[in-house]
C-alpha positions in Angstrom: 81.7 119.1 87.7 85.6 118.8 87.6 87.7 115.8 88.8 89.9 116.5 91.8 92.3 113.7 93.0 92.3 114.9 96.5 88.4 115.0 96.8 88.3 111.7 95.2 90.6 110.1 97.6 88.8 111.6 100.4 85.5 110.2 99.2 87.0 106.8 98.8 88.5 106.9 102.2 85.2 107.9 103.8 83.1 105.0 102.1 83.9 101.4 102.6 81.9 100.4 99.4 84.0 102.7 97.2 87.3 101.3 98.7 86.3 97.8 97.6 85.1 99.0 94.2 88.5 100.9 93.8 90.5 97.7 94.6 88.2 95.7 92.3 88.9 98.1 89.4 92.5 98.0 90.0 92.7 94.4 90.0 90.4 93.7 87.1 91.9 96.3 84.7 95.5 96.1 86.2 95.4 99.9 86.9 97.5 102.0 89.0 95.5 103.8 91.9 95.4 107.2 90.2 93.9 105.8 86.9 91.5 103.6 88.9 90.3 106.6 91.0 89.6 108.4 87.6 87.6 105.5 86.4 85.7 105.1 89.7 84.9 108.9 89.5 83.5 108.6 85.9 81.6 105.4 86.9 80.1 106.3 90.2 80.1 110.1 90.6 80.2 112.0 87.3 77.0 112.5 85.4 74.5 111.8 88.1 76.3 108.9 89.7 75.4 107.4 93.0 78.0 109.4 94.9 77.7 112.8 93.0 76.1 114.6 95.9 78.7 113.4 98.4 81.5 114.5 96.1 79.9 117.9 95.8 79.7 118.3 99.4 83.4 117.9 99.6 83.7 121.0 97.4 81.8 123.3 99.5 84.4 124.3 101.9 86.8 125.2 99.1 84.4 127.9 97.6 
């Protein structure tokens, strides 16, 4: 599965829990939003993460 910034932003916008986690990552690690999104992707989406299926569903219309 490939990382797409636009899909990750949409996933976060649609999920309050991910919004909180993104803000937490940005604050704890002093990261810009783009880097924090990638970190969140690897932590919660990639490799069987909790939100992997929701992320995949965002990709379906683009095929």
